[in-house]
KELUMDO-452194 format. One line per 5 residues: their letters; for each residue y, z, x negated of N, C-alpha, C. Coordinates in Angstrom, 2 decimals. Atoms other than C-alpha are relative to their C-alpha. Layout:
! KELUMDO-452194
a) Y:Z:X:Y:Z:X:Y:Z:X; ...
END
This chain:
! KELUMDO-452194
xxxxx) -0.16:0.37:-1.37:81.96:157.93:-133.92:0.97:-1.17:0.13; -0.95:1.10:-0.03:85.08:155.77:-134.33:-0.10:-0.74:-1.31; 0.08:0.82:1.21:84.81:152.91:-136.75:1.18:-0.94:-0.02; -1.08:0.97:0.13:87.57:150.73:-138.06:-0.64:-1.37:-0.16; 0.55:1.35:0.05:86.79:147.09:-137.41:0.76:-0.81:-1.03
xxxxx) -0.60:0.85:1.02:87.42:144.86:-140.37:-0.07:-1.42:0.51; -0.01:1.37:-0.50:88.51:141.40:-139.31:-0.93:-0.86:-0.84; 0.94:0.87:0.68:85.87:138.86:-140.12:-1.33:0.67:-0.29; 1.27:-0.67:0.26:83.11:141.49:-140.26:-1.07:-0.60:0.90; 1.11:0.61:-0.71:79.73:140.27:-139.13:-1.01:1.07:0.40
xxxxx) 1.10:-0.87:-0.38:76.92:141.97:-137.24:-1.13:-0.20:-1.00; 1.10:0.12:0.94:73.76:142.58:-139.22:-0.85:-1.22:0.34; 0.82:1.20:-0.19:71.34:139.69:-139.64:-1.04:0.21:1.10; 1.00:-0.27:-1.03:68.72:141.38:-137.44:0.63:-0.01:1.39; -0.70:0.04:-1.28:71.28:141.85:-134.62:0.25:-1.43:0.42
xxxxx) -0.26:1.41:-0.31:72.24:138.19:-134.82:-1.28:-0.73:0.38; 1.27:0.66:-0.31:68.58:137.10:-134.78:-0.46:0.36:1.41; 0.39:-0.44:-1.34:67.88:139.16:-131.65:0.86:-0.71:1.05; -0.91:0.64:-0.95:70.95:137.76:-129.89:-0.30:-1.49:0.13; 0.28:1.44:-0.03:70.03:134.16:-130.85:-1.27:-0.30:0.78
xxxxx) 1.27:0.25:-0.68:66.53:134.54:-129.39:0.10:0.21:1.51; -0.16:-0.26:-1.43:67.89:135.54:-125.96:0.72:-1.15:0.68; -0.68:1.02:-0.80:69.05:133.24:-123.19:1.47:0.36:0.16; -1.43:-0.18:-0.17:72.82:132.79:-122.93:0.40:-0.45:1.40; -0.57:0.34:-1.31:74.52:132.85:-119.53:1.51:0.10:-0.12
xxxxx) -1.45:0.08:0.15:78.18:131.88:-119.23:0.66:-0.03:1.37; -0.90:0.11:-1.13:80.78:132.56:-116.57:1.25:-0.66:-0.57; -1.06:0.80:0.60:83.25:129.81:-117.46:1.37:0.40:0.53; -1.36:-0.39:-0.33:87.02:130.16:-117.30:0.44:-0.46:1.39; -0.37:0.49:-1.32:87.22:128.17:-114.06:-0.86:0.61:1.11
xxxxx) 0.90:-0.61:-0.98:84.67:130.42:-112.30:0.53:1.35:0.46; -0.30:-1.30:-0.57:85.27:133.37:-109.98:-1.25:0.44:0.74; 1.25:-0.47:-0.58:82.08:135.30:-109.17:0.29:1.21:0.87; -0.12:-1.12:-0.91:82.04:137.58:-106.14:-1.40:0.53:0.24; 1.34:-0.57:-0.09:78.93:139.77:-106.50:-0.45:0.49:-1.35
xxxxx) 0.54:-0.58:1.22:76.75:141.42:-109.11:-0.71:-1.05:-0.84; 0.70:0.88:0.93:75.38:139.70:-112.20:-0.98:0.86:-0.80; 1.03:-0.73:0.74:72.10:140.87:-113.77:-0.71:-1.00:-0.90; 0.67:0.87:0.96:70.59:139.36:-116.92:-0.72:0.84:-1.04; 0.69:-0.67:1.10:68.07:140.37:-119.56:0.50:-0.53:-1.34
xxxxx) -0.45:0.64:1.23:69.88:138.21:-122.11:1.45:0.27:-0.30; -1.38:-0.08:0.45:73.35:137.54:-123.44:0.90:-0.61:1.07; -0.97:0.48:-0.98:76.27:137.17:-121.02:1.34:-0.22:-0.69; -1.31:0.33:0.55:79.56:135.51:-121.95:0.92:-0.23:1.19; -0.88:0.04:-1.16:82.31:136.16:-119.39:1.37:-0.51:-0.42
xxxxx) -1.32:0.55:0.28:85.35:133.89:-119.63:0.79:-0.17:1.30; -0.64:0.09:-1.30:86.10:133.80:-115.89:0.19:1.38:0.58; -0.22:-1.27:-0.68:86.52:136.54:-113.29:-1.25:0.39:0.78; 1.14:-0.52:-0.74:83.74:138.73:-111.88:0.48:1.19:0.81; -0.29:-1.12:-0.89:84.36:140.96:-108.86:-1.34:0.57:0.43
xxxxx) 1.31:-0.60:-0.25:81.16:143.02:-109.00:-0.50:0.62:-1.28; 0.59:-0.66:1.15:78.91:144.92:-111.36:-0.73:-1.01:-0.88; 0.64:0.89:0.96:77.53:143.29:-114.52:-0.97:0.81:-0.83; 1.01:-0.64:0.82:74.33:144.21:-116.33:-0.67:-1.06:-0.86; 0.65:0.92:0.91:72.88:142.53:-119.40:-0.35:0.68:-1.30
xxxxx) 0.33:-0.57:1.31:71.49:143.09:-122.87:1.26:0.06:-0.86; -1.24:0.08:0.77:74.70:141.96:-124.58:1.02:-0.74:0.85; -1.03:0.60:-0.84:77.93:141.23:-122.70:1.28:-0.13:-0.80; -1.28:0.24:0.64:81.06:139.65:-124.15:1.00:-0.43:1.07; -1.09:0.36:-0.90:84.27:139.57:-122.12:1.07:-0.67:-0.85
xxxxx) -0.95:0.79:0.79:86.45:136.81:-123.57:1.45:0.34:0.37; -1.39:-0.36:-0.27:90.29:137.07:-123.72:0.48:-0.32:1.42; -0.39:0.33:-1.38:90.69:135.33:-120.33:-0.97:0.57:1.02; 0.99:-0.56:-0.89:87.68:137.14:-118.87:0.47:1.29:0.65; -0.37:-1.22:-0.72:88.01:139.89:-116.29:-1.19:0.45:0.84
xxxxx) 1.05:-0.59:-0.82:85.45:142.22:-114.71:0.63:1.12:0.81; -0.40:-1.09:-0.90:86.31:144.35:-111.68:-1.27:0.60:0.55; 1.25:-0.64:-0.36:83.27:146.56:-111.47:-0.58:0.66:-1.23; 0.64:-0.71:1.10:80.87:148.48:-113.66:-0.73:-0.97:-0.91; 0.61:0.83:1.02:79.53:147.01:-116.88:-1.02:0.85:-0.76
xxxxx) 1.07:-0.74:0.66:76.16:148.22:-118.22:-0.76:-0.95:-0.92; 0.69:0.85:0.97:74.60:146.77:-121.39:-0.36:0.81:-1.23; 0.25:-0.63:1.29:73.17:147.63:-124.78:1.21:-0.16:-0.91; -1.18:0.30:0.82:76.13:145.95:-126.50:1.08:-0.59:0.89; -1.12:0.53:-0.76:79.57:145.30:-125.04:1.12:-0.35:-0.98
xxxxx) -1.12:0.46:0.81:82.32:143.26:-126.72:1.11:-0.42:0.96; -1.06:0.26:-0.96:85.64:143.27:-124.84:1.23:-0.56:-0.72; -1.25:0.63:0.44:88.48:140.86:-125.63:0.97:-0.05:1.17; -0.79:0.15:-1.22:89.71:140.66:-122.01:0.19:1.30:0.74; -0.30:-1.13:-0.86:90.01:143.06:-119.08:-1.24:0.48:0.73
xxxxx) 1.06:-0.62:-0.79:87.52:145.48:-117.52:0.62:1.12:0.81; -0.45:-1.06:-0.90:88.44:147.58:-114.48:-1.25:0.65:0.58; 1.19:-0.69:-0.46:85.55:150.00:-114.07:-0.71:0.70:-1.14; 0.81:-0.73:0.96:82.90:152.00:-115.87:-0.65:-0.96:-0.99; 0.77:0.72:1.02:81.50:150.67:-119.16:-1.02:0.99:-0.53
xxxxx) 1.07:-0.86:0.51:78.14:152.13:-120.16:-0.85:-0.83:-0.95; 0.71:0.79:0.99:76.61:150.88:-123.40:-0.30:0.84:-1.23; 0.28:-0.66:1.28:75.02:151.96:-126.66:1.14:-0.26:-0.98; -1.05:0.40:0.94:77.59:150.03:-128.72:1.10:-0.73:0.75; -1.15:0.62:-0.66:81.07:149.17:-127.45:1.00:-0.39:-1.08
xxxxx) -1.05:0.47:0.91:83.62:147.08:-129.35:1.16:-0.50:0.85; -1.22:0.43:-0.69:87.18:146.75:-128.02:0.90:-0.67:-1.02; -0.85:0.76:0.91:89.21:144.04:-129.73:1.46:0.18:0.39; -1.43:-0.26:-0.19:93.01:144.00:-129.99:0.55:-0.50:1.32; -0.49:0.53:-1.27:93.43:141.97:-126.77:-0.66:0.67:1.21
xxxxx) 0.74:-0.66:-1.08:91.16:144.28:-124.72:0.90:0.91:0.82; -0.67:-0.93:-0.90:92.43:146.18:-121.70:-1.07:0.56:0.93; 1.05:-0.65:-0.79:90.04:148.69:-120.12:0.64:1.10:0.83; -0.43:-1.06:-0.89:90.81:150.83:-117.08:-1.26:0.61:0.60; 1.19:-0.66:-0.49:88.00:153.29:-116.48:-0.68:0.78:-1.11
xxxxx) 0.75:-0.81:0.94:85.46:155.49:-118.22:-0.89:-0.87:-0.87; 0.89:0.70:0.93:83.64:154.24:-121.31:-1.02:1.01:-0.50; 1.09:-0.85:0.47:80.26:155.90:-121.90:-0.71:-0.77:-1.11; 0.48:0.73:1.17:78.96:155.01:-125.36:-0.75:0.93:-0.95; 0.58:-0.70:1.14:76.79:156.04:-128.29:0.89:-0.22:-1.22
xxxxx) -0.96:0.28:1.07:79.15:154.31:-130.74:1.05:-0.95:0.56; -1.10:0.81:-0.50:82.51:152.69:-130.21:0.89:-0.43:-1.16; -0.95:0.53:0.97:84.84:150.50:-132.25:1.21:-0.48:0.78; -1.22:0.39:-0.70:88.46:150.09:-131.17:0.99:-0.57:-1.01; -0.99:0.64:0.86:90.80:147.63:-132.85:1.40:0.46:0.37
xxxxx) -1.40:-0.29:-0.27:94.51:148.35:-133.18:0.51:-0.98:1.05; -0.55:0.85:-1.05:96.27:147.03:-130.07:-0.80:0.03:1.29; 0.81:-0.08:-1.21:93.41:147.56:-127.63:0.57:1.09:0.91; -0.55:-0.95:-0.96:94.48:149.36:-124.44:-1.14:0.61:0.81; 1.00:-0.72:-0.79:92.30:152.02:-122.79:0.74:0.98:0.90
xxxxx) -0.58:-0.91:-0.98:93.46:153.74:-119.61:-1.16:0.66:0.73; 1.16:-0.67:-0.58:90.68:156.18:-118.85:-0.56:1.00:-0.98; 0.66:-0.98:0.85:88.16:158.39:-120.59:-1.04:-0.66:-0.89; 1.09:0.37:0.88:85.85:157.93:-123.54:-1.00:1.14:0.03; 1.02:-1.04:-0.07:82.59:159.82:-123.16:-1.19:-0.41:-0.85
xxxxx) 1.11:0.30:0.91:80.06:159.89:-125.96:-1.30:0.52:0.61; 1.31:-0.40:-0.49:76.44:159.98:-124.84:-0.99:-0.11:-1.14; 1.04:0.08:1.02:73.34:160.50:-126.86:-1.30:-0.39:0.66; 1.27:0.48:-0.54:70.05:158.73:-126.30:-0.96:1.15:0.27; 0.92:-1.12:-0.18:68.14:161.98:-126.73:0.27:0.74:1.30
xxxxx) -0.33:-0.68:-1.24:69.99:163.55:-123.80:-0.55:-0.76:1.20; 0.51:0.82:-1.09:69.01:160.66:-121.52:-1.52:0.11:0.06; 1.45:-0.10:0.02:65.37:160.79:-122.64:-0.46:1.39:0.45; 0.34:-1.35:-0.44:65.31:164.59:-122.11:0.11:0.13:1.51; -0.16:-0.05:-1.45:66.62:164.15:-118.55:-1.17:-0.69:0.68
xxxxx) 1.14:0.71:-0.59:63.88:161.62:-117.80:-1.28:0.83:-0.13; 1.19:-0.82:0.21:61.19:163.88:-119.30:0.01:1.21:0.94; -0.13:-1.14:-0.90:62.47:166.85:-117.27:-0.28:-0.40:1.44; 0.23:0.45:-1.37:62.45:164.84:-114.04:-1.48:-0.32:0.23; 1.44:0.26:-0.11:58.84:163.73:-114.72:-0.75:1.33:0.11
xxxxx) 0.66:-1.31:-0.01:57.83:167.33:-115.41:0.13:0.67:1.36; -0.23:-0.63:-1.30:59.34:168.47:-112.10:-0.44:-0.89:1.15; 0.45:0.95:-1.02:57.78:165.52:-110.22:1.15:-0.59:0.81; -1.15:0.64:-0.63:61.19:164.07:-109.45:0.02:-1.44:-0.49; -0.07:1.40:0.40:61.68:160.32:-109.47:1.04:-0.13:-1.10
xxxxx) -0.96:0.13:1.09:63.29:159.54:-112.85:1.07:-1.03:0.32; -1.09:0.95:-0.17:66.61:157.76:-112.98:-0.31:-1.22:-0.84; 0.27:1.27:0.68:65.86:154.14:-113.83:0.89:-1.06:0.62; -0.78:1.10:-0.55:67.41:150.78:-113.14:-0.31:-0.19:1.47; 0.37:0.24:-1.39:65.47:150.55:-109.86:0.47:1.13:0.91
xxxxx) -0.49:-1.10:-0.82:66.86:153.92:-108.69:1.21:-0.44:0.80; -1.24:0.39:-0.63:70.10:152.18:-107.81:-0.17:-1.18:0.94; 0.26:1.07:-0.95:68.49:149.37:-105.89:-0.32:0.63:1.34; 0.20:-0.55:-1.33:68.44:149.94:-102.18:-1.49:0.00:0.35; 1.39:-0.09:-0.39:65.08:151.18:-100.95:-0.13:-0.02:1.51
xxxxx) 0.04:0.15:-1.45:66.02:150.84:-97.28:0.89:-1.18:0.37; -0.71:1.19:-0.42:67.56:148.09:-95.22:1.47:0.22:0.33; -1.37:-0.21:-0.44:70.82:149.78:-94.21:0.95:0.41:-1.12; -0.82:-0.32:1.17:72.12:150.62:-97.73:0.73:1.33:0.12; -0.61:-1.32:-0.13:73.05:154.14:-96.58:-0.74:0.98:-0.88
xxxxx) 0.67:-0.99:0.84:72.37:157.04:-98.98:-0.91:0.90:0.85; 0.98:-0.77:-0.75:69.32:159.05:-97.92:-0.03:1.48:-0.36; 0.05:-1.40:0.41:69.80:162.31:-99.83:1.29:0.36:-0.73; -1.18:-0.44:0.74:72.47:164.43:-101.48:-0.05:-0.49:-1.44; 0.16:0.49:1.37:71.05:163.42:-104.88:0.46:-1.45:-0.11
xxxxx) -0.39:1.40:0.02:71.49:159.74:-104.04:1.51:-0.15:0.20; -1.45:0.04:-0.20:75.05:160.37:-102.79:0.72:0.33:-1.30; -0.62:-0.37:1.27:75.92:162.10:-106.08:-0.12:-1.13:-1.01; 0.20:1.11:0.95:74.45:159.24:-108.11:0.97:-1.14:0.35; -0.89:1.08:-0.42:76.40:156.69:-106.07:1.47:0.35:-0.24
xxxxx) -1.38:-0.40:0.25:79.62:158.68:-106.33:0.31:-0.08:-1.50; -0.21:0.08:1.44:79.19:158.95:-110.08:0.13:-1.43:-0.47; -0.09:1.41:0.38:78.78:155.20:-110.27:1.12:-0.72:0.74; -1.14:0.54:-0.74:81.78:154.67:-107.99:-0.40:-1.14:0.92; 0.43:1.05:-0.92:79.71:152.54:-105.65:0.37:0.35:1.44
xx) -0.51:-0.42:-1.31:80.84:154.60:-102.64:1.17:0.91:-0.25; -1.15:-0.88:0.20:83.99:156.60:-102.10:-0.26:1.39:0.53
END
C-alpha cells in the first residue's frame, strides 16, 4: 500500500507512452482559475484553481494550489491541495501539502510531505460491485454524469442526491 519513492525513479515505459499520447493542458503560474476544470488528458497545475479538477493525470507543481476536489487516474502533488483527492495512484512529493481526504488504490508519500486529513484505500472491485448492484436493482449507477445537474435550479432532488453531494462536499 505505501511505497517508498526513490529519487530519480521513473514511471514504466507504457505509462510514459500513454501520458505522451494525451493532450497537455497547463494552468500557468500567473493564472488564477475560478471554476471547475475537466479534461480527458494530462493537466499540469502551476497556478491557482478555486474549483474542482478532473483529468486523466493531474500534476500539481510546487507553486500550484487547488481549492476543491481533485479526481483523476493519476495524481502527482508537489504543491497544495485543499479538498478531496480521489485517484487510482497518488504520489505526494516532499513539498506537498494536502488538507482533506485522499481516496486511493495506491499511494506514495515522500518524506516531508504534509497530510492533514484521512487516507482511505479503495478497491476497484468494490466500485464495480456497487455499479453492478445498482444496475440489478434498476437504480441509476453512479457515474461522472450523476454529478452533473439534471435540472436548471441546481437544487438536490432526492435524499440520495443530497447524500452524494454531502459526501463530495459540494453542499454543506
